[in-house]
C-alpha positions as CSV (number, residue, x, y, z in Angstrom):
1,M,94.6,98.5,85.5
2,M,95.3,99.5,89.1
3,N,95.6,103.3,89.9
4,H,98.0,104.0,93.0
5,S,98.3,107.8,92.3
6,F,95.5,110.7,93.5
7,G,95.9,114.6,92.2
8,K,96.8,116.6,89.5
9,H,98.9,119.2,90.7
10,F,99.6,117.8,94.3
11,R,99.9,114.5,93.2
12,L,100.0,111.2,95.8
13,S,101.2,107.9,94.6
14,F,102.3,104.8,96.9
15,S,102.8,101.3,96.7
16,G,102.8,98.6,99.2
17,E,100.5,96.1,100.9
18,S,99.5,95.4,104.7
19,H,101.6,92.2,104.8
20,G,104.4,93.1,102.7
21,S,107.5,95.0,103.9
22,G,105.8,98.3,104.4
23,F,104.7,101.0,102.1
24,R,106.7,103.5,99.8
25,G,105.4,107.0,97.9
26,S,106.0,110.3,96.4
27,I,104.2,113.5,96.5
28,E,105.0,115.7,93.7
29,G,104.0,119.4,93.2
30,V,104.9,120.5,97.1
31,P,106.0,124.1,96.8
32,K,109.4,125.1,97.4
33,D,108.7,128.0,99.8
34,I,106.2,126.8,102.7
35,K,108.0,124.9,105.5
36,I,106.8,121.5,106.4
37,D,106.8,120.6,110.0
38,I,107.3,116.5,110.1
39,T,105.9,116.4,113.6
40,V,102.6,117.6,112.4
41,I,102.8,114.5,110.1
42,Q,104.0,112.1,113.2
43,Q,101.0,113.2,114.8
44,D,98.4,112.7,112.1
45,L,100.0,109.0,112.0
46,D,99.8,108.6,115.5
47,R,96.0,109.6,115.3
48,R,95.3,107.1,112.7
49,S,97.4,104.7,114.7
50,T,95.6,102.0,117.1
51,G,95.7,102.4,120.9
52,S,92.0,101.9,121.8
53,F,90.6,98.4,123.1
54,Y,88.0,98.5,120.2
55,S,90.9,98.7,117.3
56,T,93.1,96.4,116.1
57,L,95.8,94.8,118.1
58,R,98.3,94.9,115.7
59,V,100.6,98.2,117.0
60,E,102.8,99.2,114.1
61,K,104.7,102.7,115.0
62,D,104.5,104.3,111.7
63,S,105.2,107.9,113.4
64,T,108.7,106.7,114.3
65,S,109.3,104.7,111.3
66,L,108.4,107.5,109.2
67,K,111.1,108.5,106.5
68,I,110.8,111.4,104.4
69,E,113.2,112.6,101.6
70,G,113.3,115.9,99.7
71,L,113.2,118.4,102.4
72,S,116.0,120.3,103.5
73,S,117.1,120.5,107.5
74,D,115.2,123.7,108.0
75,G,111.9,121.8,106.2
76,Y,111.4,123.3,102.9
77,C,110.8,120.9,99.8
78,T,113.9,121.1,97.7
79,S,113.0,119.5,94.1
80,G,108.9,119.8,94.0
81,T,109.0,116.4,94.9
82,L,109.3,114.4,98.4
83,G,109.5,110.7,99.1
84,F,108.6,108.9,101.7
85,S,108.3,105.2,103.1
86,V,107.1,103.3,106.2
87,D,108.0,100.1,107.1
88,N,105.6,97.3,108.6
89,K,107.3,95.9,111.7
90,N,104.4,93.7,113.0
91,V,103.2,91.5,110.4
92,D,101.5,88.2,111.1
93,T,100.3,85.9,108.2
94,S,99.2,83.0,110.7
95,S,95.6,83.7,110.6
96,Y,95.1,83.8,107.0
97,N,95.8,80.4,105.9
98,F,92.3,79.8,105.2
99,L,93.3,82.4,102.0
100,D,96.1,79.9,100.5
101,I,95.2,76.9,98.8
102,K,98.4,75.5,99.2
103,T,98.3,75.1,102.7
104,N,94.6,74.7,103.7
105,S,93.3,72.6,100.4
106,K,90.4,75.0,99.8
107,I,90.5,79.2,99.9
108,L,87.7,80.4,102.0
109,F,86.2,83.6,101.0
110,R,85.4,86.0,104.2
111,P,81.8,87.7,103.8
112,S,82.0,91.5,103.0
113,H,85.7,91.3,101.9
114,S,87.3,91.9,98.5
115,D,88.7,88.1,98.3
116,Y,86.3,86.8,96.1
117,P,85.8,89.8,93.8
118,Y,89.8,90.3,93.8
119,F,90.3,86.6,93.2
120,K,88.0,86.8,89.9
121,K,89.6,89.6,88.8
122,Y,93.1,89.0,90.0
123,G,93.7,85.2,90.3
124,K,94.7,85.3,93.5
125,T,93.9,86.5,97.3
126,F,96.0,88.3,99.4
127,S,96.9,87.9,102.9
128,G,95.5,91.0,105.1
129,G,93.3,92.3,102.1
130,G,96.9,93.3,100.2
131,F,96.1,97.1,98.7
132,S,92.4,96.9,100.0
133,S,93.4,96.8,103.7
134,G,92.9,100.0,105.8
135,R,96.6,99.7,106.2
136,E,97.0,101.6,103.0
137,T,95.4,104.6,104.5
138,L,98.7,105.8,106.2
139,C,100.0,107.2,103.2
140,R,97.2,109.2,102.7
141,V,97.4,110.7,106.2
142,I,101.3,111.3,105.1
143,G,100.0,113.2,101.6
144,G,97.1,114.7,103.2
145,S,99.2,116.2,106.5
146,I,101.3,117.7,104.0
147,A,98.4,119.3,101.8
148,N,97.0,120.6,105.1
149,Q,99.5,122.3,106.1
150,L,100.4,124.2,102.8
151,L,97.0,125.1,102.7
152,S,97.0,126.9,106.3
153,S,99.7,128.6,104.8
154,L,98.2,129.4,101.5
155,L,94.5,130.2,103.0
156,P,94.4,132.4,106.2
157,G,92.1,130.7,108.7
158,Y,91.8,127.2,107.2
159,E,91.1,124.4,109.3
160,A,89.7,120.8,108.3
161,V,88.4,119.1,111.4
162,S,86.6,115.1,111.1
163,F,85.1,113.9,114.0
164,V,82.7,110.9,115.0
165,E,78.7,111.9,114.7
166,S,77.8,108.4,115.2
167,I,78.9,104.9,116.2
168,G,76.1,102.3,115.4
169,E,72.8,103.4,116.3
170,D,74.2,105.6,119.0
171,S,74.0,109.2,117.7
172,F,75.8,112.2,119.2
173,W,73.1,114.5,118.2
174,E,70.6,112.4,120.1
175,Y,72.9,112.4,123.2
176,K,72.8,116.2,122.7
177,K,69.1,116.2,121.9
178,I,69.7,118.3,119.2
179,S,67.8,117.5,115.7
180,D,67.5,121.1,113.8
181,Y,70.2,120.9,111.0
182,D,71.1,124.5,111.9
183,Q,71.3,124.4,115.3
184,K,73.7,120.9,114.6
185,L,75.9,123.2,112.2
186,E,75.9,126.3,115.1
187,F,77.1,123.7,117.7
188,L,79.7,122.3,114.9
189,S,80.8,126.3,114.4
190,K,82.4,126.3,117.9
191,I,84.0,122.9,118.2
192,S,87.9,123.0,119.2
193,K,90.0,120.9,116.4
194,N,92.5,120.1,119.5
195,T,89.5,119.2,121.9
196,V,88.4,116.5,119.0
197,I,91.9,115.3,118.6
198,E,92.6,115.0,123.0
199,L,88.7,112.8,122.8
200,G,90.3,110.5,119.7
201,G,87.5,111.6,117.4
202,F,84.8,112.3,119.5
203,L,83.2,115.6,120.3
204,D,82.5,115.2,123.8
205,P,84.0,113.0,127.1
206,G,80.6,111.6,128.2
207,W,79.4,110.3,124.8
208,K,82.7,108.7,124.2
209,K,82.5,106.8,127.4
210,L,78.9,105.9,126.5
211,V,80.0,104.6,123.3
212,E,83.3,102.6,124.6
213,E,81.1,100.8,126.9
214,K,78.6,99.5,124.1
215,L,81.5,99.0,122.2
216,N,83.0,96.7,124.6
217,T,80.1,94.8,124.7
218,I,80.0,94.2,120.8
219,K,83.4,93.3,121.1
220,E,82.7,90.8,123.8
221,Q,80.1,89.4,121.3
222,K,83.0,89.1,119.0
223,D,81.2,91.5,116.5
224,S,81.7,95.0,114.6
225,T,79.7,98.3,114.2
226,G,80.2,100.8,111.9
227,G,79.3,104.8,111.9
228,V,79.4,108.1,110.6
229,V,82.0,110.7,110.2
230,G,81.5,114.4,109.9
231,T,83.9,116.9,108.1
232,L,84.1,120.8,108.8
233,I,86.5,122.6,106.6
234,R,86.9,126.2,107.3
235,G,88.4,129.1,105.5
236,V,88.5,128.0,102.1
237,G,86.6,131.1,100.5
238,V,85.0,131.6,97.5
239,G,85.7,129.9,94.2
240,I,87.5,126.5,94.9
241,G,86.0,124.0,92.2
242,E,85.4,124.1,88.7
243,P,82.5,123.2,86.7
244,V,81.4,120.7,85.3
245,F,83.4,117.6,86.2
246,N,85.8,118.8,88.4
247,K,83.1,120.2,90.9
248,L,84.4,120.7,94.7
249,D,81.9,118.5,95.9
250,A,82.2,115.6,93.2
251,C,86.3,115.8,93.9
252,L,85.5,115.2,97.7
253,S,83.3,112.6,97.0
254,Y,85.8,110.8,94.8
255,G,88.6,110.9,97.2
256,V,86.6,110.3,100.5
257,L,85.1,107.2,99.1
258,S,88.4,105.8,97.7
259,I,88.8,105.3,101.5
260,P,88.4,101.4,102.9
261,G,85.4,101.1,104.4
262,S,83.6,104.1,103.4
263,K,79.9,103.3,101.6
264,G,78.1,106.9,101.5
265,I,78.6,110.7,101.4
266,E,76.1,113.7,101.8
267,F,77.0,117.5,101.9
268,G,75.1,120.1,104.1
269,A,71.4,119.2,104.7
270,G,71.8,116.2,102.0
271,F,69.1,113.5,101.9
272,L,67.4,115.7,104.4
273,S,67.0,118.7,101.5
274,S,64.9,116.1,99.4
275,T,62.1,116.2,101.9
276,L,62.2,120.1,102.3
277,R,60.1,122.8,99.9
278,G,62.4,125.1,98.5
279,S,61.2,127.8,101.2
280,R,62.8,126.1,103.9
281,N,66.0,124.6,101.9
282,N,67.2,127.6,100.7
283,D,70.3,129.4,102.0
284,S,68.8,133.7,102.1
285,Y,71.7,136.1,101.4
286,T,72.4,138.4,104.0
287,L,75.4,141.2,104.5
288,Q,77.9,141.0,107.3
289,E,80.0,143.9,107.3
290,G,79.4,144.4,103.8
291,I,80.3,140.9,102.8
292,P,77.8,138.9,101.2
293,R,76.6,136.0,103.4
294,T,73.8,133.3,103.6
295,K,71.7,133.5,107.0
296,T,72.0,129.5,107.0
297,N,74.4,126.6,105.3
298,K,72.0,123.8,103.8
299,A,74.1,123.7,101.0
300,G,77.1,122.6,103.0
301,G,78.8,125.3,101.9
302,I,79.2,124.6,97.9
303,L,77.0,125.8,95.1
304,G,77.3,124.7,91.5
305,G,80.2,122.9,92.4
306,V,82.3,126.2,93.9
307,S,82.5,126.8,97.3
308,T,80.7,129.8,98.9
309,G,83.1,130.9,101.2
310,E,80.6,129.3,104.3
311,D,82.2,126.2,106.3
312,I,82.1,123.1,103.9
313,Y,80.1,120.4,105.9
314,F,79.9,116.7,104.7
315,R,79.1,113.3,106.5
316,T,80.3,110.0,105.4
317,S,79.1,106.7,106.8
318,F,81.5,103.4,107.3
319,K,80.4,100.0,107.3
320,P,81.3,97.6,109.9
321,A,84.8,95.6,110.2
322,S,84.1,92.9,107.8
323,S,86.2,90.8,110.0
324,I,84.5,89.4,112.7
325,R,85.0,86.2,115.0
326,L,81.4,84.9,114.6
327,K,80.6,81.6,112.5
328,Q,79.3,82.7,109.0
329,E,78.3,81.0,106.0
330,T,80.1,81.7,103.0
331,I,81.6,79.6,100.1
332,S,84.9,77.7,99.3
333,F,86.8,77.0,96.5
334,D,89.1,74.0,96.0
335,G,91.0,74.8,92.9
336,T,88.0,73.2,90.5
337,N,84.7,74.0,92.3
338,Y,83.0,76.3,94.5
339,N,81.1,75.0,97.7
340,K,79.2,76.0,100.1
341,D,80.8,76.6,103.5
342,F,81.4,78.0,107.2
343,I,84.6,80.7,108.5
344,E,85.3,81.9,111.7
345,V,87.5,84.8,110.9
346,G,90.9,85.0,113.4
347,G,93.7,87.5,113.6
348,R,93.8,91.0,114.9
349,H,90.8,93.0,114.1
350,D,89.2,96.1,114.9
351,C,85.6,96.0,116.5
352,C,85.1,99.4,115.6
353,Y,87.6,101.6,113.3
354,V,85.2,104.5,112.5
355,P,87.1,107.0,115.1
356,R,90.6,106.3,113.3
357,T,89.2,107.2,109.7
358,A,88.6,111.1,111.1
359,V,92.2,112.2,110.0
360,V,91.9,110.1,106.9
361,V,89.1,112.0,105.8
362,E,90.8,115.1,106.7
363,A,93.7,114.1,104.9
364,M,91.8,113.2,101.7
365,S,89.7,116.7,102.0
366,G,93.0,118.5,102.6
367,M,94.5,117.0,99.1
368,V,91.5,117.7,97.3
369,V,90.9,121.3,98.3
370,L,94.8,121.9,97.7
371,D,94.6,120.3,94.0
372,L,92.1,122.1,92.9
373,L,93.3,125.4,94.6
374,L,96.3,125.3,92.6
375,D,94.0,124.8,89.3
376,K,92.0,128.0,90.2
C-alpha cells in the first residue's frame, strides 16, 4: 500500500502526479499561536523551481498558483490543520508515448527509472514518472517551509541551510583546497543562508561559475550528472531524538532518503570515521562559559540518536538525472514478451537537478526535527 503521509505529530499528506491536474495536500498538527508567512513558502517554492540552463525547461509558477486553506487573514492556523493546492499548468505528455503500449505498440523502459519495477508492481506505467517524479517535492517544500518557520519561533537560533558540496567530480572543498574535516566545519560555521540562497544553493560565486561551465558541456553532450548536498542545522539544542527507533539521525535518514534521486547519507565525519582511531574520532568535551561543548564535531551533532547541542551536519548524495538524450540499451514489452531494445529519451529534463534539491533537504529536515520536538 502506498504511503503518501509523513510525520506523527506534524503530519504532511498529499496526492498528485507530475502530469496530473496538480497536487493537493494537508498539514496536521500546526500550532494555532505561531504566525505563518505565506511569502516565505513562496520563496522556498521559487528556490525549488527551475530557472538555470541546466534545469528542466518545464516552467511551473508554483509560488503564484499556491493556495492555502485554514489560515486567518493575519497568518494564524485556525484549526490545527492546513490544506494546500498547487496546479500543474505546463504539462506535456507528447514525449512519453514510449510508455503507452496503445500508441507505441510496445512499452520502452527507461534505464534507471522506476518504469519497470512500477510496471511489475502496479501493472501500468506513469507518464512523467507519476508520483515518483521530482515534481512531488513541491509538497515537501510547502510542509517543510511551514515546519522551519514554526521551529524558528520554538527554538531561538534555529536555522537549517542546505548547499551544494559537489557536482559530479567537482568538489567545493577541492576548489577551496580544504581537506581536513574540522576545517570544513569551521568554514561552514561562518556561512550565511542568505548568501547560499542568492547563489542558487552554491557556497561561492567562483566555484559556481566553474561548475556551470562544466554543466554546459555535459548538457551539450546530452548527458547528466549528480552531486552531493550538505546540510547544517543550527540551534536545535540538546535532547532531540528518541532511542531506539526514533533516533534523530535515523529519522533524518528516513525523511531525506525518501527524496527522489537520493542515494546515500552520512552524518558528521561519516565513512571517514571508519578509518580513524578512537583517539582521533572522539569529540572531547570542554566548557564554554560554563556550558558543556565539544572541541570538535565529528559526530555531526548527534550521539546515541539524540542531538548534542552542536550543529547537526550531514551530507546527501544524489544520482544523475536518469532521462538523457543519448541512445541507450533497454528492454521493451509488446504485451506478451520482453525484448532487447534501444531508447533515446526526449522531453524536458534536468542536466543537473542537485542545486534545486537543497531546499527540499531543508524541508525534510525541518519536518523531522519539528515532529521529534513535539514528541519530546
